[in-house]
C-alpha positions in Angstrom: 3.9 -0.2 5.9 3.8 -3.4 7.9 0.5 -5.1 8.0 -1.2 -2.3 6.1 -3.2 -2.2 3.0 -0.9 -1.3 0.1 -3.1 -0.9 -2.9 -6.4 0.6 -3.5 -8.6 -0.4 -0.6 -11.1 2.0 1.0 -10.4 5.1 2.8 -13.4 6.9 4.3 -16.4 8.8 3.3 -15.0 12.1 4.7 -12.0 11.5 2.4 -14.1 11.1 -0.7 -16.2 14.2 0.1 -13.1 16.2 1.0 -11.1 15.4 -2.1 -13.7 15.0 -4.9 -12.8 14.1 -8.4 -10.0 16.7 -8.8 -8.3 16.2 -5.5 -6.4 19.1 -4.3 -8.1 22.2 -5.5 -4.6 23.8 -5.7 -4.5 26.1 -8.7 -0.8 26.8 -9.1 0.9 25.5 -12.2 4.4 24.4 -12.6 6.4 22.9 -15.5 9.8 21.3 -15.1 12.3 22.8 -17.5 13.5 20.6 -20.3 16.8 18.9 -19.2 19.9 20.2 -20.9 21.8 18.0 -23.2 20.8 14.5 -24.4 20.0 11.4 -22.3 23.2 10.1 -20.9 24.4 6.8 -22.5 26.8 5.7 -19.8 26.8 7.2 -16.4 30.3 8.1 -15.3 31.6 7.1 -11.9 31.4 10.4 -10.0 32.1 10.3 -6.3 31.2 13.8 -5.2 28.2 14.3 -2.9 26.4 17.5 -4.0 23.2 19.5 -3.3 20.8 20.3 -6.1 18.7 18.9 -8.9 15.2 17.5 -9.2 14.2 13.8 -9.3 11.1 13.0 -11.4 9.1 10.0 -10.2 6.4 8.4 -12.4 3.1 7.4 -10.9 0.3 5.9 -13.0 -2.5 7.5 -11.0 -3.0 10.7 -8.9 -3.0 10.7 -5.1 -6.3 11.2 -3.3 -5.3 12.9 -0.1 -2.2 14.0 1.8 -3.7 13.5 5.2 -1.7 10.5 6.6 -4.5 9.7 9.1 -6.9 9.0 6.3 -5.0 8.1 3.1 -4.5 4.5 2.4 -4.2 4.2 -1.4 -0.7 3.4 -2.6 -0.2 6.8 -4.3 -1.1 8.9 -1.3 0.9 6.8 1.1 3.9 6.9 -1.2 3.9 10.7 -1.0 3.1 11.3 2.7 6.2 9.3 3.7 8.3 12.1 2.1 6.5 14.7 4.2 5.8 13.1 7.6 7.7 11.0 10.2 6.6 8.5 12.8 8.1 8.0 16.2 9.9 5.0 14.7 10.7 3.8 11.2 11.9 0.6 9.5 15.5 0.6 8.4 16.8 -1.2 5.3 16.8 -4.5 7.2 13.1 -4.0 8.3 14.1 -3.4 11.9 12.5 -0.5 13.7 14.8 2.4 14.6 14.2 5.8 16.2 12.7 8.5 14.0 10.9 11.4 15.8 11.8 9.5 19.0 15.4 9.7 19.9 15.2 6.6 22.0 12.5 4.3 23.2 11.9 1.4 25.5 9.2 -1.3 25.4 8.3 -3.1 28.7 9.0 -6.8 28.8 5.3 -7.5 29.4 4.3 -5.6 26.2 1.9 -3.4 28.1 3.8 -0.1 27.9 6.3 1.8 25.7 8.2 5.0 26.6 9.4 7.4 24.0 12.0 10.1 24.5 11.4 12.6 21.7 14.0 14.5 19.7 14.4 18.1 20.9 14.5 21.0 18.4 12.5 19.2 15.6 10.5 21.8 13.6 7.3 21.4 11.6 7.5 22.7 8.1 5.9 26.0 9.2 8.6 26.5 11.9 6.6 25.5 15.0 8.2 23.0 17.4 7.3 19.3 17.5 6.4 18.1 21.0 4.6 15.3 22.8 1.4 17.3 22.5 1.4 16.5 18.8 1.7 12.8 19.5 -1.2 12.9 21.9 -3.2 14.9 19.4 -2.5 12.4 16.7 -3.7 9.5 18.9 -6.8 11.3 19.9 -7.7 12.2 16.3 -7.1 8.6 15.2 -9.4 7.1 17.8 -12.1 9.7 17.4 -14.9 7.8 15.5 -15.7 11.0 13.7 -12.3 10.9 12.0 -13.2 7.5 10.4 -9.5 6.6 10.3 -8.6 3.0 9.5 -5.7 3.4 12.0 -8.2 3.5 14.8 -8.1 -0.2 15.4 -4.3 -0.3 15.5 -4.5 2.2 18.4 -7.6 0.7 20.1 -5.5 -1.2 22.7 -4.0 2.0 24.1 -5.3 2.6 27.6 -3.6 5.9 28.4 -0.8 8.2 27.2 1.0 10.0 29.9 3.4 12.9 29.2 6.1 13.6 31.7 7.2 16.7 29.9 7.3 18.1 26.3 9.7 15.4 25.1 8.8 12.3 27.1 5.6 10.2 26.9 4.6 6.7 28.1 1.9 4.7 26.3 0.1 2.1 28.3 -1.9 -0.7 26.7 -4.9 -2.5 28.1 -3.3 -5.9 27.3 0.2 -7.1 26.2 0.4 -5.8 22.6 2.8 -7.4 20.1 2.7 -4.3 18.0 3.2 -1.9 20.9 6.1 -0.3 19.0 5.1 -1.0 15.3 2.0 1.2 15.4 4.2 4.2 16.1 5.7 4.0 12.6 2.5 5.7 11.5 2.8 9.4 10.7 2.5 11.9 13.4 0.6 15.1 12.5 0.7 18.6 13.8 -1.9 19.8 16.3 -1.7 23.4 15.4 -1.8 22.7 11.6 -4.9 20.5 12.0 -6.6 23.1 14.1 -5.8 25.9 11.6 -9.2 26.3 9.9 -7.7 28.0 7.0 -5.5 25.0 6.1 -6.9 21.8 4.7 -4.8 18.9 6.0 -6.0 16.7 3.1 -4.5 19.1 0.6 -1.8 21.2 2.3 0.2 19.0 4.6 2.5 20.3 7.3 4.9 17.7 8.3 8.4 17.2 9.9 9.8 15.1 7.0 12.7 15.6 4.6 10.4 17.2 2.0 7.9 20.0 2.2 4.7 20.3 0.1 4.9 23.0 -2.6 2.0 22.4 -5.0 -0.4 19.9 -6.4 -1.9 20.1 -9.9 -4.4 17.3 -10.1 -3.8 14.6 -12.8 -0.5 16.2 -13.7 2.0 16.4 -10.9 2.8 17.0 -7.3 5.9 18.9 -6.2 7.9 18.7 -3.0 11.0 20.7 -2.0 13.8 19.9 0.4 13.2 20.7 4.1 16.4 22.7 4.9 15.7 22.4 8.6 15.2 18.6 8.6 16.4 17.1 11.8 18.5 14.5 10.1 20.1 17.1 7.9 19.1 18.9 4.8 18.3 16.5 1.9 20.8 16.7 -1.0 18.1 16.6 -3.7 16.3 19.9 -4.0 13.0 18.7 -5.4 10.9 15.6 -6.0 8.2 15.7 -8.6 5.6 13.0 -8.8 4.5 13.0 -12.4 1.2 11.3 -13.2 0.6 9.4 -16.4 -1.7 6.4 -16.9 -0.2 5.4 -20.2 2.8 3.1 -19.4 4.0 3.2 -23.0 4.2 6.9 -23.1 5.8 7.0 -19.7 8.4 4.5 -20.7 9.4 6.7 -23.7 9.8 9.6 -21.3 12.0 7.4 -19.1 14.2 6.6 -22.0 14.4 10.2 -23.1 15.6 11.1 -19.6 12.4 13.0 -18.6 11.7 10.5 -15.8 14.1 9.2 -13.2 12.0 6.5 -11.5 9.4 4.2 -13.0 7.8 0.9 -12.2 8.0 -1.3 -15.3 5.7 -4.1 -16.5 7.4 -7.5 -17.0 7.0 -7.2 -20.7 8.7 -3.8 -20.7 11.5 -5.1 -18.6 12.2 -8.2 -20.7 11.7 -6.7 -24.2 12.7 -3.0 -23.9 14.8 -2.6 -20.8 17.4 -5.3 -21.1 19.7 -3.8 -23.7 23.1 -2.5 -22.8 22.2 1.2 -23.3 19.3 0.9 -20.9 21.2 -1.0 -18.3 24.1 1.5 -18.5 21.6 4.3 -17.6 19.3 2.6 -15.1 19.5 0.3 -12.1 16.7 -2.3 -11.8 15.4 -3.2 -8.3 13.2 -6.3 -7.9 11.2 -7.1 -4.8 7.9 -8.7 -3.8 5.6 -6.1 -2.2 2.0 -7.3 -2.4 -0.3 -9.9 -3.8 -3.4 -9.6 -6.0 -6.6 -11.2 -4.9 -10.2 -11.8 -6.0 -12.2 -11.0 -2.8 -15.8 -12.2 -2.6 -18.5 -10.3 -0.9 -19.7 -12.9 1.5 -23.0 -11.1 2.0 -23.9 -12.3 -1.5 -25.6 -15.8 -1.4 -23.5 -16.9 -4.3 -20.3 -16.9 -2.2 -21.5 -18.1 1.2 -20.3 -21.7 0.7 -16.6 -22.3 1.2 -16.9 -25.2 -1.3 -18.1 -22.8 -4.0 -15.3 -20.4 -3.2 -12.7 -23.2 -3.4 -14.3 -24.3 -6.7 -13.9 -20.8 -8.1 -10.2 -20.8 -7.1 -9.6 -24.1 -8.8 -11.5 -22.9 -11.9 -9.0 -20.0 -12.4 -5.9 -20.7 -14.4 -3.6 -18.7 -12.1 -0.4 -20.2 -13.4 -1.2 -18.9 -16.9 -1.3 -15.4 -15.4 2.1 -15.9 -14.0 3.5 -17.3 -17.2 1.8 -15.1 -19.8 1.4 -11.7 -18.1 4.4 -11.7 -15.8 6.7 -13.9 -17.9 7.6 -15.9 -14.7 8.3 -12.8 -12.5 5.5 -13.8 -10.1 4.2 -16.9 -8.3 0.8 -18.3 -7.2 0.5 -17.7 -3.4 -1.2 -20.0 -0.9 -1.2 -17.5 2.0 -2.7 -14.0 2.4 0.9 -12.8 3.1 3.9 -11.6 1.2 7.6 -12.1 2.1 10.0 -10.7 3.2 8.4 -10.1 6.6 8.1 -13.6 8.0 9.6 -17.0 7.2 7.3 -20.0 7.9 8.7 -23.4 8.6 5.5 -25.2 7.4 4.8 -24.8 3.7 1.3 -24.3 2.3 0.6 -25.4 -1.2 -1.7 -23.3 -3.3 -4.8 -24.9 -4.7 -4.1 -26.2 -8.3 -6.0 -25.3 -11.4 -8.3 -28.4 -11.6 -11.5 -28.1 -13.7 -12.6 -31.6 -12.7 -12.3 -30.9 -9.0 -14.0 -27.6 -9.4 -16.9 -29.3 -11.2 -17.3 -31.8 -8.3 -17.3 -29.0 -5.7 -19.8 -26.9 -7.7 -22.1 -29.9 -8.1 -22.0 -30.7 -4.4 -23.6 -27.3 -3.8 -26.2 -27.8 -6.5 -24.6 -25.9 -9.4 -24.9 -27.8 -12.7 -25.4 -26.9 -16.4 -29.0 -28.1 -16.7 -29.9 -26.4 -20.0 -26.7 -27.2 -21.9 -25.6 -23.5 -22.5 -22.2 -24.0 -20.8 -23.1 -21.9 -17.8 -23.8 -23.4 -14.3 -27.3 -22.8 -12.9 -29.2 -23.5 -9.7 -32.9 -23.0 -9.1 -33.2 -21.0 -12.3 -30.3 -18.7 -11.5 -27.1 -18.6 -13.6 -23.7 -18.4 -11.9 -22.9 -14.9 -13.0 -21.4 -12.0 -11.1 -19.7 -8.6 -11.5 -16.3 -7.8 -10.2 -14.7 -4.3 -9.9 -11.1 -3.2 -10.1 -9.3 0.2 -10.4 -8.5 1.4 -13.9 -4.9 1.9 -14.9 -3.1 -1.3 -13.9 -2.1 -2.9 -17.2 -1.0 -6.2 -15.7 -4.3 -6.5 -13.8 -6.2 -5.8 -17.0 -4.3 -8.6 -18.8 -4.8 -11.0 -15.9 -8.6 -10.2 -15.9 -8.9 -11.6 -19.4 -7.4 -14.9 -18.3 -9.7 -15.0 -15.2 -12.8 -14.3 -17.2 -11.9 -16.9 -19.9 -11.0 -19.7 -17.4 -14.1 -19.2 -15.3 -16.3 -19.2 -18.4 -14.6 -22.4 -19.6 -15.8 -23.8 -16.2 -19.3 -22.6 -16.3 -19.1 -19.2 -14.5 -19.7 -15.8 -16.0 -17.5 -13.2 -14.3 -17.6 -9.6 -15.7 -14.7 -7.5 -14.5 -15.2 -3.8 -14.7 -12.2 -1.4 -14.5 -13.4 1.9 -13.1 -11.9 5.1 -11.7 -10.6 5.1 -8.1 -13.2 7.4 -6.8 -16.1 5.3 -8.2 -14.4 2.2 -7.0 -14.2 3.4 -3.4 -17.8 4.7 -3.4 -18.9 1.2 -4.5 -17.0 -0.2 -1.5 -18.6 2.2 1.0 -22.1 1.4 0.0 -21.4 -2.3 -0.5 -22.3 -2.4 -4.2 -19.9 -5.1 -5.4 -19.9 -8.9 -5.7 -16.2 -9.3 -6.2 -13.1 -7.2 -5.9 -9.9 -7.5 -7.9 -7.4 -5.7 -5.7 -3.9 -5.9 -4.3 -3.1 -6.4 -0.6 0.0 -6.4 1.5 -0.2 -8.2 4.9 2.5 -9.0 7.4 2.0 -10.3 10.8 -1.3 -8.7 12.0 -4.2 -9.4 9.7 -6.7 -8.3 12.3 -8.4 -5.5 10.4 -8.9 -7.6 7.3 -10.3 -10.9 8.7 -11.6 -10.3 12.3 -15.5 -10.1 12.4 -15.4 -7.0 14.6 -13.7 -5.2 11.6 -16.5 -5.8 9.1 -16.9 -2.5 7.4 -20.3 -0.9 8.1 -21.0 2.6 7.0 -24.2 2.8 9.0 -22.4 2.2 12.3 -19.3 4.0 11.4 -17.1 0.9 11.6 -14.1 1.6 9.4 -12.5 -1.8 9.7 -11.1 -3.2 6.5 -13.0 -6.5 6.6 -14.8 -5.4 3.5 -16.1 -8.8 2.5 -17.9 -9.6 5.8 -15.7 -12.6 6.5 -16.6 -14.3 9.8 -15.0 -17.4 11.3 -15.1 -17.8 15.2 -11.8 -19.7 15.2 -10.1 -17.0 13.2 -11.4 -14.3 15.5 -9.9 -16.2 18.5 -6.6 -16.6 16.7 -6.4 -13.0 15.7 -7.1 -11.9 19.3 -4.3 -14.1 20.5 -1.9 -13.1 17.7 -2.2 -9.4 18.8 -1.3 -10.2 22.4 1.3 -13.0 21.9 4.8 -11.7 22.6 6.8 -14.9 22.0 7.8 -14.9 18.3 7.7 -18.7 18.0 4.3 -19.0 19.6 3.0 -16.1 17.4 4.3 -17.8 14.3 2.4 -21.0 15.2 -0.8 -19.0 15.6 -0.2 -17.3 12.3 0.4 -20.7 10.7 -3.0 -21.9 11.9 -4.6 -18.7 10.7 -3.2 -19.2 7.2 -4.4 -22.8 7.2 -7.9 -21.8 7.9 -7.9 -19.1 5.3 -6.5 -21.5 2.8 -9.5 -23.9 3.5 -12.1 -21.1 3.7 -11.0 -19.3 0.6 -12.7 -16.0 1.3 -10.8 -14.8 -1.7 -8.7 -16.3 -4.5 -5.1 -15.4 -4.1 -4.2 -14.9 -7.7 -0.5 -14.0 -7.9 2.3 -12.2 -6.2 4.3 -10.4 -8.8 7.8 -8.9 -8.7 7.9 -5.1 -8.4 10.3 -4.0 -11.1 11.6 -0.5 -10.5 13.9 1.3 -12.9 16.0 4.1 -11.3 18.3 6.4 -13.1 22.0 5.9 -12.2 22.3 9.6 -11.8 20.8 9.0 -8.4 23.3 7.8 -5.7 23.0 7.0 -2.0 20.1 4.6 -2.3 19.8 1.9 0.4 18.1 -1.1 -1.1 15.8 -3.1 1.3 13.8 -6.4 0.8 10.5 -4.4 0.5 11.4 -1.1 -1.2 14.2 1.4 -1.7 12.8 4.5 -0.2 14.7 4.6 3.1 16.7 7.7 4.2 15.6 9.9 1.4 17.8 12.7 2.7 20.8 10.7 1.8 20.0 10.4 -1.9 22.0 12.7 -4.2 22.9 13.5 -7.8 26.6 14.3 -8.4 27.0 17.8 -9.8 28.2 16.7 -13.2 25.0 14.6 -13.7 22.5 17.1 -12.5 20.0 18.2 -15.1 17.8 20.8 -13.5 18.6 24.2 -12.0 16.7 26.2 -9.4 12.9 26.0 -9.5 10.9 29.1 -8.9 7.4 28.7 -7.5 
């Protein structure tokens, strides 16, 4: 997931039309049997590694699509990683290792990469995986008609040459720092995509540890173990993704033993999940995964001055969000970047909350309260705008109250509207927004989000993720160089300069980076914790027989 959008940024028009409000259109129903016994109070130390059981994973919103070439919301991307593989994959130390590729080599000049594919890998329908599927995936991604946001990651590929069914060489037009990284993206099946009776958005056919079973929109999605998985049959029989927007209700289900994994709010963690009984039954994993930003639509005349954008940042009491909403389990970031991917030697300090400085900056651009109503105005126009966010994120809703209040205290009326994901994304496509309250995750290639060539334009079919129409010639030049710079130290210097410019330009206000707090039942063993998440090597997870709750599932 390096360098990719993590949370609720746009997919594509095809995606919205294909899925619609109710997503899958799959009509099967399935109910998980009530677990036997009562919730365990202390998990016994059982060493046996056994097959069986079901793991129930809470999500606060439904997925939108199971097509990995199109999906980019956090919920869909979470699920497709169970179903599909890339040629390479990050390990628990964030180092790339072979996946569908058995071995690989990258040329010293960064202009080619050769992959030797595993033999005998089967798609979930029994067909063999070959180099033809890799070529098809690439061709589908770069086809403008697909409208895949991955297109620009693969745009530097010149040719792909296949020596045989299991060997291919990718040649790039220029040295490419991400020559290997882009192949961590999911590979799809040519024959499944060309099967007109199978919708790849709704009925995925992958090579991964788990196979798609059914999807009941707004209730659950069920996967089953792939018994022919090339790394070995997963120990856990089924994963159920259980959807529930109400975190209070979900937390009660977690405590009753009806859920096994759940992301907690800071308030739940501190007030309800710190007693001995809870800690005996659940392991808490903490990590930084993304940051939340107010992004300004720079097409709007209100936001075209960097001084005004900086004033808005300094008029928001971001530290209060950290203290009141996250109880200190967050920080105010200065960079459009989240650890643990890179460590910068040169520190950047975030802009402080400073109403006096904000007032000076506003006034320098002609914004004053001329009629004494407490709201800034200019040429008869009030400084007032709407902002949209996706419904369902409780922390973000609480943060929005602090944002609105602190801006109003400083003469700006911001109205934050929480709407359903489908409506949110439609607004993005047609450009009907002034501000966005969203989460992002960037690592070391911010090209799609900040390069002017990536300005999203539905009319021209440009599916870049520069949704706010940010354009800075120096940033464009830096991002072009960052993509082709192979020396890590030199690339780090370029990234440092990029961050300094973004810090000065403030195309968005970096609100907070909060700790992800994940509660996992201690029934589950074999987890490899990593700096960014825990979902590595899912086939190695298991539940000892004495702690299993669920028997065979019929479907």
